[in-house]
GUKOLMAR-760838 format. One record per residue: residue number from 0; residue in three letters; x, y, z of N, C-alpha, C in turn. Coordinates in Angstrom, 1 decimal. Layout:
REC:nr:rest:n.x:n.y:n.z:ca.x:ca.y:ca.z:c.x:c.y:c.z
REC:NUM:ala:X:Y:Z:X:Y:Z:X:Y:Z
...
REM end
This chain:
REC:nr:rest:n.x:n.y:n.z:ca.x:ca.y:ca.z:c.x:c.y:c.z
REC:0:met:-14.4:-32.6:-5.2:-13.5:-32.1:-4.2:-14.3:-31.6:-3.1
REC:1:ala:-13.9:-32.1:-1.8:-14.8:-31.5:-0.6:-14.3:-30.1:-0.3
REC:2:ile:-15.1:-29.4:0.4:-14.9:-27.9:0.8:-13.6:-27.8:1.6
REC:3:glu:-13.3:-29.1:2.5:-12.2:-28.9:3.3:-11.0:-28.7:2.3
REC:4:glu:-10.9:-29.5:1.3:-9.7:-29.3:0.5:-9.6:-28.1:-0.2
REC:5:leu:-10.7:-27.5:-0.6:-10.7:-26.1:-1.3:-10.2:-25.1:-0.4
REC:6:leu:-10.8:-25.2:1.0:-10.2:-24.3:2.0:-8.8:-24.3:2.2
REC:7:glu:-8.3:-25.6:2.2:-6.8:-25.8:2.4:-5.9:-25.3:1.2
REC:8:arg:-6.5:-25.4:0.0:-5.8:-25.1:-1.1:-5.8:-23.5:-1.2
REC:9:leu:-6.9:-22.8:-0.6:-7.0:-21.4:-0.6:-6.1:-20.8:0.3
REC:10:ala:-6.0:-21.5:1.5:-4.9:-21.1:2.6:-3.5:-21.4:2.1
REC:11:asp:-3.2:-22.4:1.3:-1.9:-22.6:0.9:-1.5:-21.6:-0.2
REC:12:gly:-2.4:-20.7:-0.7:-2.2:-19.7:-1.7:-2.3:-20.2:-3.1
REC:13:val:-2.9:-21.4:-3.5:-3.0:-21.9:-4.8:-3.8:-21.1:-5.7
REC:14:tyr:-4.9:-20.3:-4.9:-5.7:-19.4:-6.0:-5.2:-18.0:-5.8
REC:15:asn:-4.1:-17.7:-5.2:-3.7:-16.2:-4.9:-3.6:-15.6:-6.3
REC:16:gly:-3.9:-14.5:-6.4:-3.8:-13.6:-7.7:-4.8:-13.8:-8.6
REC:17:leu:-5.8:-14.5:-8.4:-7.0:-14.7:-9.3:-7.9:-13.5:-9.1
REC:18:arg:-8.3:-12.9:-10.3:-9.0:-11.7:-10.2:-10.2:-11.6:-11.5
REC:19:thr:-11.1:-11.1:-11.0:-12.1:-10.7:-12.1:-12.8:-9.3:-11.8
REC:20:asp:-13.0:-8.7:-12.8:-13.6:-7.3:-12.5:-14.4:-6.9:-13.8
REC:21:ser:-15.2:-5.9:-13.7:-16.1:-5.3:-14.8:-16.4:-3.9:-14.4
REC:22:glu:-16.5:-3.1:-15.5:-16.9:-1.7:-15.3:-18.3:-1.4:-16.0
REC:23:met:-19.0:-0.6:-15.2:-20.2:-0.2:-15.7:-20.5:1.3:-15.3
REC:24:asn:-20.6:2.1:-16.4:-20.8:3.5:-16.2:-19.6:4.2:-15.3
REC:25:gly:-18.6:3.8:-15.3:-17.4:4.4:-14.7:-17.1:3.6:-13.3
REC:26:val:-18.0:2.7:-12.9:-17.8:2.1:-11.4:-17.3:0.6:-11.8
REC:27:trp:-16.3:0.4:-11.1:-15.5:-1.1:-11.1:-16.0:-1.7:-10.1
REC:28:ser:-16.1:-3.1:-10.3:-16.5:-4.0:-9.1:-15.9:-5.4:-9.6
REC:29:gly:-15.7:-6.3:-8.5:-15.3:-7.6:-8.9:-14.7:-8.3:-7.7
REC:30:phe:-13.9:-9.3:-7.9:-13.4:-10.1:-6.9:-11.9:-10.3:-7.1
REC:31:tyr:-11.2:-10.7:-6.0:-9.8:-11.0:-6.2:-9.4:-11.8:-4.9
REC:32:ile:-8.4:-12.6:-5.1:-7.7:-13.4:-3.9:-6.4:-12.9:-3.7
REC:33:lys:-6.2:-12.5:-2.4:-4.8:-12.2:-2.0:-4.4:-12.8:-0.6
REC:34:asp:-3.3:-13.4:-0.5:-2.9:-14.1:0.7:-4.0:-15.0:1.3
REC:35:gly:-4.6:-15.8:0.3:-5.5:-16.7:0.8:-6.7:-16.2:1.4
REC:36:ile:-7.1:-15.0:1.0:-8.4:-14.5:1.5:-9.1:-13.8:0.3
REC:37:pro:-10.3:-14.3:0.0:-11.2:-13.6:-1.2:-11.7:-12.3:-0.6
REC:38:tyr:-11.6:-11.4:-1.6:-12.1:-10.0:-1.4:-13.1:-9.6:-2.5
REC:39:lys:-14.1:-9.0:-2.3:-15.1:-8.3:-3.0:-14.7:-6.8:-3.0
REC:40:phe:-14.5:-6.2:-4.2:-14.4:-4.8:-4.2:-15.2:-4.0:-5.0
REC:41:arg:-15.2:-2.7:-4.7:-16.1:-1.8:-5.6:-15.3:-0.4:-5.6
REC:42:glu:-15.1:0.1:-6.7:-14.5:1.4:-7.0:-15.5:2.4:-7.5
REC:43:gly:-15.8:3.5:-7.0:-16.8:4.3:-7.5:-16.3:5.1:-8.6
REC:44:lys:-16.9:5.9:-9.1:-16.6:6.8:-10.4:-15.6:7.8:-10.0
REC:45:gly:-14.5:7.9:-10.8:-13.6:9.0:-10.6:-14.0:10.4:-11.0
REC:46:ser:-13.2:11.3:-10.8:-13.5:12.7:-11.2:-12.4:13.3:-11.9
REC:47:lys:-12.6:14.3:-12.6:-11.3:15.1:-13.2:-11.8:16.6:-13.1
REC:48:phe:-10.8:17.4:-12.9:-11.0:18.9:-12.8:-9.7:19.7:-13.2
REC:49:phe:-9.6:20.8:-13.5:-8.7:21.7:-14.0:-8.3:22.6:-12.8
REC:50:asp:-7.0:22.6:-12.4:-6.5:23.2:-11.2:-5.7:24.4:-11.6
REC:51:asn:-6.1:25.1:-12.6:-5.6:26.3:-13.2:-4.1:26.1:-13.9
REC:52:lys:-3.6:24.8:-13.9:-2.3:24.5:-14.4:-2.4:23.2:-15.2
REC:53:glu:-3.3:22.2:-14.9:-3.4:21.0:-15.7:-4.7:20.3:-15.2
REC:54:asn:-5.0:19.3:-16.0:-6.2:18.5:-15.8:-5.5:17.6:-14.7
REC:55:val:-6.5:17.4:-13.6:-6.1:16.5:-12.4:-7.2:15.4:-12.4
REC:56:lys:-6.9:14.1:-12.4:-7.9:13.0:-12.3:-7.8:12.5:-10.8
REC:57:ser:-8.9:12.2:-10.3:-8.9:11.5:-8.9:-9.6:10.4:-9.0
REC:58:arg:-9.2:9.3:-8.3:-9.9:7.9:-8.4:-11.1:8.0:-7.4
REC:59:gly:-12.1:7.2:-7.7:-13.3:7.1:-7.0:-13.0:6.4:-5.5
REC:60:arg:-13.9:6.4:-4.8:-13.7:5.7:-3.6:-13.8:4.2:-3.7
REC:61:arg:-12.9:3.6:-3.0:-12.8:2.2:-3.0:-13.0:1.5:-1.8
REC:62:thr:-14.0:0.4:-1.9:-14.2:-0.5:-0.6:-13.9:-2.0:-1.1
REC:63:asp:-13.1:-2.5:-0.1:-12.9:-3.9:-0.2:-13.4:-4.7:1.0
REC:64:glu:-14.2:-5.7:0.6:-14.8:-6.5:1.7:-14.3:-7.9:1.5
REC:65:pro:-13.5:-8.2:2.7:-12.9:-9.5:2.7:-13.8:-10.7:3.3
REC:66:phe:-13.7:-11.8:2.8:-14.2:-13.0:3.3:-13.3:-13.7:4.2
REC:67:leu:-13.4:-13.6:5.5:-12.3:-13.9:6.4:-12.7:-15.2:7.2
REC:68:ser:-13.7:-15.5:7.6:-14.1:-16.8:8.3:-14.2:-18.0:7.3
REC:69:asp:-14.1:-19.1:7.8:-14.4:-20.3:6.9:-15.9:-20.2:6.3
REC:70:lys:-16.9:-20.0:7.2:-18.1:-19.7:6.6:-18.2:-18.6:5.5
REC:71:glu:-17.7:-17.7:5.6:-17.6:-16.8:4.6:-16.9:-17.2:3.3
REC:72:lys:-15.9:-17.9:3.5:-15.1:-18.3:2.3:-15.9:-19.6:1.6
REC:73:ile:-16.6:-20.4:2.4:-17.6:-21.4:1.8:-18.6:-20.5:1.0
REC:74:phe:-19.1:-19.5:1.6:-20.2:-18.8:0.8:-19.5:-18.3:-0.5
REC:75:phe:-18.4:-17.8:-0.5:-17.6:-17.3:-1.6:-17.6:-18.3:-2.8
REC:76:phe:-17.1:-19.5:-2.4:-16.8:-20.6:-3.3:-18.3:-21.1:-3.8
REC:77:glu:-19.3:-21.2:-3.0:-20.6:-21.6:-3.5:-21.2:-20.6:-4.3
REC:78:asn:-21.2:-19.3:-4.2:-21.8:-18.3:-4.8:-21.0:-17.7:-6.0
REC:79:tyr:-19.7:-17.8:-6.0:-18.9:-17.1:-7.1:-17.9:-18.0:-7.6
REC:80:gly:-18.0:-19.3:-7.3:-16.9:-20.2:-7.7:-17.0:-20.6:-9.2
REC:81:phe:-18.4:-20.1:-9.7:-18.5:-20.6:-11.2:-18.0:-19.6:-12.2
REC:82:ile:-17.4:-18.5:-11.7:-16.9:-17.3:-12.5:-15.7:-18.0:-13.5
REC:83:gln:-16.0:-18.3:-14.7:-14.9:-18.8:-15.4:-13.7:-18.0:-15.7
REC:84:glu:-13.8:-16.6:-15.7:-12.7:-15.7:-15.8:-11.8:-15.9:-14.7
REC:85:met:-12.3:-16.2:-13.6:-11.4:-16.4:-12.4:-11.0:-17.7:-12.0
REC:86:phe:-11.9:-18.6:-12.2:-11.6:-20.0:-11.8:-11.6:-21.0:-13.1
REC:87:gly:-11.3:-20.5:-14.3:-11.3:-21.4:-15.5:-10.3:-22.5:-15.5
REC:88:gly:-9.3:-22.2:-14.7:-8.2:-23.4:-14.7:-8.3:-24.1:-13.5
REC:89:phe:-9.4:-24.0:-12.7:-9.5:-24.7:-11.5:-10.9:-25.4:-11.6
REC:90:pro:-11.2:-26.5:-12.3:-12.4:-27.1:-12.5:-13.1:-27.6:-11.1
REC:91:glu:-12.2:-27.9:-10.2:-12.8:-28.3:-8.9:-13.6:-27.2:-8.3
REC:92:val:-13.3:-26.0:-8.4:-14.0:-24.9:-7.9:-15.3:-24.8:-8.4
REC:93:ile:-15.3:-24.8:-9.8:-16.4:-24.7:-10.8:-17.5:-25.7:-10.4
REC:94:glu:-16.9:-27.0:-10.3:-17.8:-28.0:-9.9:-18.3:-28.0:-8.6
REC:95:phe:-17.8:-27.5:-7.6:-18.2:-27.4:-6.2:-19.3:-26.3:-6.3
REC:96:ser:-19.0:-25.3:-7.0:-20.4:-24.2:-7.2:-21.3:-24.7:-7.9
REC:97:arg:-21.2:-25.5:-9.0:-22.4:-26.0:-9.8:-23.0:-27.1:-8.8
REC:98:asp:-22.2:-27.8:-8.1:-23.1:-28.7:-7.1:-24.0:-27.9:-6.2
REC:99:tyr:-23.3:-26.9:-5.6:-24.2:-26.2:-4.7:-25.3:-25.6:-5.4
REC:100:tyr:-25.4:-25.0:-6.6:-26.4:-24.5:-7.4:-27.5:-25.6:-7.6
REC:101:glu:-27.1:-26.7:-7.9:-28.0:-27.9:-8.3:-28.6:-28.3:-7.0
REC:102:arg:-27.9:-28.4:-5.8:-28.7:-28.7:-4.6:-29.6:-27.8:-4.3
REC:103:thr:-29.4:-26.4:-4.4:-30.3:-25.5:-4.0:-31.3:-25.0:-5.1
REC:104:arg:-31.0:-25.5:-6.3:-31.8:-25.2:-7.5:-32.0:-23.8:-7.7
REC:105:gly:-30.9:-23.2:-7.5:-30.9:-21.7:-7.8:-31.3:-20.8:-6.9
REC:106:arg:-31.9:-21.3:-5.7:-32.3:-20.5:-4.5:-31.2:-20.0:-3.7
REC:107:arg:-31.2:-18.8:-3.4:-30.1:-18.3:-2.4:-30.4:-18.6:-1.0
REC:108:lys:-29.6:-18.8:-0.1:-29.9:-18.9:1.3:-30.0:-17.6:2.1
REM end
């Protein structure tokens, strides 16, 4: 499938709701797609303390980095389209990412 078709499907919301994340030492990171825009997120380690009444938990700082332009979205598909947890039901995305990897032989631009 050509990149133009992938971008069109992304804009049409076909991939909305897809998500992958992982946690390491209390820090969460991953990717998600909302309203046709892929995002990369990172949430720092939370904290907890006692406020003389009860234990209070606070979430860590969260940053969301959107892939807004077509160039950024193409970069997203090329470099992260292989993620089975996210695109397992969409072999055209995995194939596009694999073709990119084979063309560049694993070298990043």
